[in-house]
C-alpha positions in Angstrom: -12.4 -14.5 13.7 -13.6 -11.2 12.2 -11.5 -10.4 9.2 -11.8 -7.3 7.1 -13.8 -7.9 3.9 -11.1 -7.0 1.3 -8.9 -9.7 2.6 -11.2 -12.4 1.1 -9.9 -11.3 -2.3 -6.4 -12.4 -1.4 -7.2 -16.1 -1.8 -7.4 -15.5 -5.5 -4.3 -13.5 -6.0 -1.7 -14.8 -3.4 -0.9 -18.0 -5.4 0.0 -15.9 -8.5 2.1 -13.5 -6.6 4.0 -15.9 -4.3 7.3 -16.9 -5.8 9.9 -15.1 -3.7 12.0 -17.2 -1.3 15.5 -17.1 -2.7 14.5 -17.5 -6.3 16.2 -15.5 -9.0 13.8 -13.0 -10.7 12.8 -14.0 -14.2 14.4 -11.8 -16.8 12.1 -9.4 -18.5 12.5 -7.2 -21.6 11.9 -3.6 -20.7 12.5 -0.2 -22.0 14.8 0.6 -19.0 17.0 -2.5 -19.8 17.1 -1.6 -23.5 18.0 2.0 -22.7 20.8 1.0 -20.3 23.4 1.2 -23.1 22.8 4.9 -23.6 21.5 5.9 -20.2 23.2 3.7 -17.6 21.7 5.6 -14.7 18.1 4.6 -15.4 17.2 1.7 -13.1 15.1 -1.2 -14.3 12.0 -1.7 -12.1 9.9 -3.4 -14.8 8.5 -6.5 -13.3 6.0 -7.7 -10.7 6.6 -7.0 -7.0 4.9 -7.9 -3.8 4.7 -6.5 -0.2 2.3 -9.0 1.6 1.9 -7.2 4.9 -0.9 -5.5 6.8 -1.4 -2.7 7.7 1.5 -2.2 5.3 3.8 0.7 6.3 7.3 0.0 7.7 8.0 2.7 10.3 11.0 4.9 9.5 14.2 4.5 11.5 13.7 7.9 13.0 11.4 10.9 12.8 7.7 11.2 12.4 6.1 8.1 11.0 2.6 6.7 10.0 -0.3 6.1 12.4 0.1 2.6 14.0 -2.3 0.2 15.6 -3.0 0.4 19.3 -4.5 -3.1 19.2 -1.8 -5.8 19.1 -1.8 -9.6 18.8 -0.1 -10.5 22.1 1.7 -13.8 21.6 1.4 -16.0 18.5 -0.4 -15.8 15.3 -0.5 -18.8 12.8 1.4 -18.2 9.6 -0.1 -18.2 6.2 -3.4 -17.1 4.7 -6.0 -17.0 7.5 -3.7 -19.1 9.7 -3.4 -21.8 7.1 -1.6 -24.9 8.3 0.2 -24.9 5.0 2.7 -22.4 6.5 4.4 -22.7 9.9 3.3 -20.7 12.9 5.3 -17.5 13.5 6.0 -15.8 16.7 4.5 -12.4 16.2 4.2 -10.9 19.7 3.0 -7.4 19.6 2.3 -7.0 15.9 -0.7 -5.1 14.6 -4.0 -6.8 15.2 -5.7 -6.9 11.8 -9.0 -7.9 13.5 -9.1 -4.6 15.4 -8.0 -1.5 13.6 -7.5 1.1 16.3 -5.3 3.9 15.1 -3.1 5.8 17.6 -5.3 8.9 17.8 -2.8 10.4 20.3 0.0 10.5 17.7 1.5 14.0 17.6 1.3 14.1 13.8 -2.5 14.4 13.9 -4.4 17.7 14.2 -7.2 17.5 16.8 -10.1 17.1 14.3 -8.3 14.2 12.5 -7.4 12.6 15.9 -11.1 12.6 16.7 -12.0 10.8 13.5 -9.3 8.1 14.1 -10.5 7.7 17.7 -14.2 7.3 16.7 -13.4 4.7 14.1 -11.1 2.9 16.5 -13.9 2.7 19.0 -16.2 1.2 16.4 -13.5 -1.5 15.6 -13.2 -2.3 19.3 -16.9 -2.7 19.5 -16.8 -5.3 16.8 -18.0 -3.0 14.0 -16.1 -3.1 10.7 -16.3 0.5 9.6 -16.5 1.2 5.9 -13.3 2.0 3.9 -12.4 2.1 0.2 -11.4 -1.6 0.1 -14.4 -3.1 1.9 -16.8 -0.9 -0.1 -15.1 -1.5 -3.5 -14.3 2.1 -4.2 -11.0 3.3 -5.9 -8.1 3.4 -3.5 -6.6 6.9 -3.2 -2.8 7.4 -2.9 -1.5 6.4 -0.4 -4.3 4.0 0.6 -3.5 2.2 -2.6 -0.5 0.6 -0.9 -2.9 -1.9 0.6 -2.7 -3.5 -2.8 0.2 -5.8 -2.0 0.9 -6.8 -5.6 2.1 -4.3 -8.2 3.7 -4.4 -11.7 5.8 -1.5 -12.9 6.0 -0.8 -16.7 8.6 1.8 -17.8 8.5 3.7 -21.1 10.5 6.7 -22.2 7.7 9.2 -21.4 5.8 7.5 -18.6 5.7 4.9 -15.9 2.6 2.8 -15.4 1.8 1.0 -12.1 -0.7 -1.9 -12.2 -2.2 -3.1 -8.9 -3.5 -6.5 -7.9 -7.1 -5.6 -7.1 -10.0 -4.0 -9.1 -8.0 -3.1 -12.2 -6.5 -0.1 -10.4 -3.8 1.7 -12.5 -1.7 4.7 -12.0 -0.1 6.6 -14.9 3.0 8.7 -14.1 4.1 11.3 -16.7 7.9 11.7 -16.8 9.7 15.0 -17.0 6.5 17.1 -17.0 4.9 19.6 -14.6 1.6 19.1 -12.9 -1.3 20.1 -15.0 -2.7 23.6 -14.6 -5.6 24.0 -13.9 -5.6 20.6 -12.1 -8.8 18.6 -11.8 -8.7 16.3 -8.7 -9.0 12.6 -9.6 -9.0 9.3 -7.8 -5.3 8.8 -7.9 -4.2 12.4 -8.3 -1.9 13.9 -10.9 1.5 12.1 -10.8 4.6 13.3 -12.5 8.0 11.7 -12.2 11.7 11.9 -13.0 14.9 9.9 -12.4 17.5 11.0 -10.0 20.4 8.7 -10.7 19.3 5.2 -9.4 16.0 6.6 -8.0 12.6 7.1 -9.6 10.9 10.1 -7.9 7.1 10.4 -8.2 5.3 13.6 -7.1 1.5 13.3 -6.6 -1.0 16.1 -5.9 -4.7 16.6 -6.8 -6.0 13.5 -5.0 -9.8 13.7 -4.9 -10.8 14.5 -1.3 -14.5 15.2 -2.0 -15.4 11.5 -2.2 -16.8 8.7 0.0 -14.3 7.1 2.2 -11.5 9.6 1.9 -8.8 8.1 4.0 -5.1 7.2 3.7 -4.9 4.1 5.8 -6.8 1.2 7.4 -7.3 3.3 10.6 -9.5 5.8 8.7 -6.9 8.7 8.9 -8.6 11.4 6.7 -7.0 13.6 4.1 -7.8 16.9 2.4 -7.2 18.5 -1.0 -3.8 19.6 0.3 -2.5 16.0 0.4 1.0 15.8 -1.2 2.8 12.4 -1.7 6.4 12.0 -2.8 7.5 8.4 -3.7 11.2 7.4 -4.1 11.8 4.0 -5.7 15.2 2.3 -5.6 16.6 -1.2 -6.2 18.5 -2.3 -3.1 20.5 -5.2 -1.7 19.6 -7.1 1.4 22.1 -5.3 3.6 20.5 -2.0 2.5 17.0 -3.0 3.5 17.7 -5.4 6.4 16.7 -2.9 9.1 13.5 -1.9 7.3 12.6 -5.6 7.0 13.1 -6.1 10.7 10.8 -3.2 11.5 8.2 -4.7 9.1 8.3 -8.1 10.8 7.9 -6.4 14.2 5.0 -4.1 13.2 2.9 -5.8 10.5 1.1 -9.1 9.9 2.9 -11.0 7.2 -0.2 -12.9 6.1 1.6 -15.3 3.8 4.6 -15.7 6.0 8.0 -13.9 6.0 8.9 -13.7 2.3 11.4 -10.9 3.0 14.1 -12.1 5.4 15.5 -15.0 3.4 15.5 -13.4 0.0 18.9 -12.3 -1.3 18.2 -10.8 -4.7 17.3 -7.2 -5.5 14.6 -5.6 -3.4 12.4 -2.7 -4.5 12.3 -0.2 -1.7 9.8 2.7 -1.7 10.5 5.7 0.6 7.4 7.9 1.1 7.1 11.4 2.3 3.5 12.5 3.0 2.3 15.9 4.0 -1.2 17.4 4.3 -1.3 20.7 6.3 -5.1 20.2 6.6 -4.6 17.0 8.6 -1.1 16.6 9.9 1.1 18.8 12.1 4.2 17.8 10.2 5.3 15.9 7.1 6.0 12.2 7.9 7.8 9.3 6.2 7.3 5.6 5.8 8.9 2.7 3.9 7.6 -0.3 1.9 10.1 -3.0 0.9 9.0 -5.2 -2.0 10.3 -8.6 -3.2 9.9 -10.0 -6.7 6.6 -11.8 -7.7 5.9 -14.1 -10.6 3.0 -12.0 -11.7 0.3 -9.7 -10.5 -2.9 -11.6 -9.7 -6.4 -10.3 -10.1 -9.1 -9.7 -7.6 -12.5 -7.9 -8.1 -14.1 -6.6 -5.0 -17.6 -5.9 -6.5 -18.1 -9.5 -7.6 -19.3 -10.3 -4.1 -21.0 -7.3 -2.6 -22.4 -9.1 0.5 -20.7 -8.2 3.8 -20.8 -11.5 5.8 -19.7 -9.6 8.9 -22.5 -7.0 8.7 -25.1 -9.1 6.8 -25.7 -6.4 4.2 -24.4 -5.4 0.8 -21.5 -3.0 0.4 -21.9 0.5 -0.8 -20.2 -0.2 -4.1 -19.9 2.8 -6.5 -22.6 3.1 -9.2 -23.2 5.5 -12.1 -26.4 6.5 -13.9 -24.4 7.8 -16.9 -20.9 7.4 -18.2 -18.2 9.7 -16.7 -17.1 10.7 -20.2 
């Protein structure tokens, strides 16, 4: 079975991130909780969360959505990490085939040049070639590719929100109640500013570095340009509010540690995305990620093992001859 390289790192982090089921989240002291007395509208997201699903997006209920996989697993796929017998088999007829990442290049959201890129990479995958991407080459994950990191921890403070990710020490820092910097220098994760709208944390990100190796937003190699604009809306939601999104997740994605979503009945963290890039897409599109609580965010380091067993060569990990600052 030809798995994508980055998945090897999950063995180290899944155990740390795997509490869910129907457990009650562990109480945490946070700024949002402390501030609740004076600002009841500020939601408390401060804890670890997980969304163990590949490719990862949950399609929207209607309207333009993300690129999906033309290659599907037809009948059954064993549950658990690499089909581990520790978890029961799950009927997953028609879900995305993680062994073959063949993006739907005929999607109407793609401009012709971008469709050609997705088609070429899909043909490589069908031929048994694992094409390079940020995760298997150990490069920083741009937004929104960073959602491949299934474990996150959110830290809230009065002037900022920090998001920690489960792999390669990736961190995003969101300034609250500020404008985007001007002039704006493109960076790996872009310039993120946020504010609260009632029970919703809204994060607006621009300036994501496009002049870089492996500039793509998903596992199918969909490209992006310097015009990429991502808006994230985080909310705490009950099961009935997220039930339909969970059902779409189960039908579309490989739940590689089993279905940790459907039986949980505490508070979910739901992320609603709006993505636009007039250099690549014909229209803005939306997607959803629904998270359940985790015990903690595990740690994986891609560059600790540069050798690609599937290509019998070393990955093109980033190097520097001098410090960046």
